[in-house]
N, C-alpha and C positions, 0 to 999 in steps of 0.2 A: 435906466428906468424908462419904460415905454409910456406913451401918452395915454393909451387906452386904459391900462390898469390904474394909472394915477387919476384919471378923470373919474373912474368908478370909485376909487378910494377917497376922492374928494367929496363926491355927492353923498356917499353912504353915511359918514359921521354927521353931516349937516342935516340929512333927512331924519336920522335917528334922534338928533337933538330937537328937531321940530316935533317929532312924536312924543319925546320925553316931556317937552314943554306943555303939551296938551294933556298928557296922561298923568303927570305928577300929581300926587295927592288924591287920585281917583281910584275907584274899584271897577275897572273895565269889565264889560260883558264878554261873551264868547268871541265875537268879532274883534272887539278891542284887544283882547288877549292875543289873538292871532296876529294882529298888526304889531303889537308890542314884541311878540316873539320873533317875527321876521326882522324887525328893526334891530333887535338884540343880536341876532346872528350876523346881520350885516355890519353892525358896529364892531363885533368881535373880529370878523375877517379884515375889516379896515384897520383895526388896531394892530393886527399882526403885520399887515403890509407896511404901515408907517413905522412900526418898531424896527422892521428889518431895514428900511431905508436909513433910519437914524443910526442903527447899529453898523451898517455898511460905511457910513460917513465917519463915525467916531472910532470904529474898529473895536475889536474884542480886547479885554472883557468888558469894556465900557458899555457896549451895546446891550449885553445881557443885563447889566446893572440898571440901565435906563428903564427897561420894561419891568423888571422885578420891583424896583422901588416905586415906580409910577403906579402900578396896580396896587401895591401894598398901602401907599399913602391914601389912595381913594378908598380902599377897603376899610381902613381905620375910620375914615369919615362916615362910612356906612354903618359900622358898628355903633359909633357914638350916636348917630341919628336914630337908630333903631332903639337904643337904650333910653333915649330921651322921649321918644314918641310912644313907646309901648306902655300899656297900662298894667301889664302882668309882671311877674318876677323875671328880672333880666340879670340876676347876679352871676349866672353861669354863661351868659351869652358870649362874652369875650373869650373865655376859656374854650368853649365849644367851637367857636369860629376859628380861633388860632390853631387848635388841635386838628380840626378838619383840614385847614390849609396845609399843615405840616404833613398829614397823612397823604393828602392828594398830591403834594409836590414830591415828597421823598419816595413814595411808592408808585403813584400814578404817573407823574411826568417822567420821573427817572425810569420807571419800569417800561412804559410804552416806548420810550426813546431807545432803551437798550434792545428791546425786541426788534424794533424797526431797523436800527443800525446794524445789529448782528445778522439779521436775516438777509439784509440787502448787501452787506459787505463781508460776510463770513464771520468776522469778530468786530465788536464795538470797541474801538481803542480810544483811550483818554489818558490824561496825565494823573497818575495816582497821587502825586504830591499835592497838586491843586485840589483834586476832588476830595482827598483825605482831609486836607485842612478845612475845606468847606463843611464836610460832614462832621468833623470834630466840633466845629463852632456851633452847628445846628444842635448837636446832642447836648452840649453844655448849656446853651440857651434854653432848650426845652427842659432840661433837668432843673435849672435854677428857678424858672418861672412857672412850670407846670407840675413838677413832681415834688419839689421841696415844700410848697404850701400845704400838701397833704399831711406832712409830718411835723410841721411847726406846732408849738403849743401855746404861744402868746395869745392867740385868738382861737375861739372855738370853731371847729369846722375847717374846711380847706381854704382858709383865709389868712393872708399875711397881715401883720400889724402895720401901722403907718411907717415905722422905721424900716421894717423888713421890705415893704413894698417900695420904699424909696431906694433901698440898696439894690433890689432886683432891677429897678428901672435904670439906675445909673450903671450898674454892671452890664446890663443888656446893651445900652448905648455905647459904652466903651468897648465892649467886645465886638459889637458890630462894626464900629468905626475902625478898630484894629484890623479886622478882616478886610474891610474895603481898602484900607491903606496897603495891605499885603497884596490884594488882588490887582490893584490898579497902579501901584507905584513900586513897591519893594521887590515883589516876585511876580510881576505880570506875566512872565513867560510860562509859569506853571498853569495858567488858566487859558492858554491859547490852544487851538485845535492841534492834535497830534498828527504829524506827517506819517501816513501809512503806506505811501507809494501808490495808493489808488486815487486817481483824480476825483475831485468832488463833482458830483453829478450836477449838471446845469452850469458849469463854468463856461464863461464866454470871453474871448479876447476882445479888446486888449486887457491885460492883467498886469498893470505896472506895479501894483503893490504885492503881487505874488501871493494872494490869499485865496486863490481858487475861485474867485468871482470876478465879474466885470469891475472896471474901475469905479471908485466911489462916486455918488451923486454930488452935485454942486452944493455949495453952502446954502444957496437959496432954496434948493429942493429939500435939503435936510431940515432947514428951519421951518419950512412949510409943513413937512411931515411931522416935526416935533409938536407943532401946534395942533395939527389934526389928530395926532396920537392922543394928546391930552383930552381933546373933545370926545374922541371915540371911547376912551376909558371911562370918562365921566358918564357917558351914555350907557356903557355896559353895566356899571354899578347902579345907576339910576333906574334903568329899565328892569334890571334884576329885582330891585326893590319893588317896583310897580307890579311886576309879575309875581312877587312873593305872596300877594293876596290870593291869587289863583292857586299857587303852590300850597299855601296854608289850608285852603278849602279842600284840595285834593288829599293832602296828608291826613286831615281830620276825618274825611269820609272813608279813608282806608284804614283808619285806626292806628296809624303810626305815631311814635313819640314826636313831640314838637321839635326835638333836636334835628329831625330829618330836614326841616325847613332850612336851617342854617347850613347843612351839608349841601343841599341842592343849590342854594345861593352861592356858596363857596365854589362849587363846580362851575357855575356860570361865570363868576368873576375871574376864575383862573383859566378860562378857555383860551384867551389870547396867548398866555405863556405856554399852555399845553400845545397848541397848534404850532407856535414858533419852535418849540423844542423838537417836536416830531419832524418838522421840515428840516431842521438842522441835522438831525440824526440821519434822515434819508440822504442828505448830501455828504455823509461820512464825516460830520463835524459833531461827534457825540460830546466832546468837551463843552461845546456851547450849550447843549441840552442839559448837561449836569450843572453848568453855571446857572442856568435858568431855574432848574429844579431846586437845588440846594440854596441858591441865592434868594429865591422867593420864600422858602421856608425860614431862612435866616431873617429876612426883612420883615416877614409877618410877625415874628416874635420880637426882634430887636427894635422895631418901630412901634408896634401895637402896644406892647406892655408899658413902655414909658409914657406913651400918650394916654393910655387908660389910667395910669397912675396919677397923672395930672388931672384928667377929667373926673376922677373919682371924688375930687374935692367938691364938685357941684352935683354929682349924681346921687340919687336917693338910695339906690341899691348898693350893697357891698360887692366887692369883686371876689368871687369864689374861683380862684385860679387852679386849685389842686385837682389833678385828674382822679377819676374813679379807678378802682383796681383793674377793671377790664381795659380801660384806656391805657393804663400804665403797661399792661401786658402787651398790648398792640405796639406801643412805643418801643418797648424792649425788643420785641421781635424785629421791628423795622430797623433798629440800631444794629443788632447782630448781623442781619442779612446785608445791610448796607456796607458794613465794615468788610465782610467777606467778598462783596462785589467790588469794592473800590481798591482793595489792597493789590490785586494783580495788575491793574492798569488796563485790563481788557476784559470783555464780557461776552459770554455766549447768550443765545436767546433764553436759555433756562433761567439765568439770573434775573432777567427782566420779568419772566413769567412768575417767579417767586414773589417779586415785589408786587405784581398785579394781584396775586393771590391774597396777599396781606391787605391790599386796598379793598378787594372784594369782601374780605372778612369784616373789615371796618364798616363798609357800607351796609352789609347785611345785619351786623350786630347793632348798628345804630338804629336800624328800622325794627329789629326784633331782639332787644336786649334780654 
């Protein structure tokens, strides 16, 4: 770790935190929104840097798990704060946010990573057993929490009864916990980068741990980066919320549905994971990219739904979790394409392009349903 990048990555989160402290709870003007936007980008880049430092210290797949869970935990806090502070109907906010996160991660992060990795190295190689297990967990979690509520009959509308919501919450937590145990303990090797014979780009000696990178940072450096990572992620979510007022005004002036606001904010919040995944793919470590993509989708469902189930006790609006028919169709397409992508254990650029086409359809149809 060089001194220059670390100094920049140290200053950026602290400066973003200062901007957030002054901007929180306000409706900035044009100049204020520019400052908030610049600070948001700086916080995203700093989060990526510190996440990679922590990941390098703890090793894979723990490193991917750190970033995915950290972003998701803060994202849950953002959803709850928006539901508590909003004066309008927020019954579908959790559903729309979680679904947007799933589509962005499963199609966006995975798609762009496959395109970058395959273009740069001929084929994007990964462990089909690890990626397949992750994908299966995402599909089941999405089905139980986002599809099943549309077809239940105990409550009118796409809403689960109290007992059904409790079951979905407990099942989500147990399933997510089972996957994390498999990923980090029982079958950790399934989630490590695949050796392709092509050296990882940017590897530097000495490489005592033979992972294609320079030796890990010290415990002190990793601990400092862990703290700064948390600060940067809080700033990313907080500044995204501040910027949401300008986004809402722009969306309203363009005549788009209000759901577009949630998608834009989800895109901003997931930027750290997206950049980290693309950088890993460029270094011929596509497995890490898939760990980030599928892991983020899994955490977004497995942590958000149980938290929202508990929070619903104090929230005025009900939780409408069931997806609309159009959303179900996009989820079905994403699942079929993802299975066909994962099974061979390697991917051409075309596979990534197909995922990106589904993401483009999701973004377009959200704006023009």
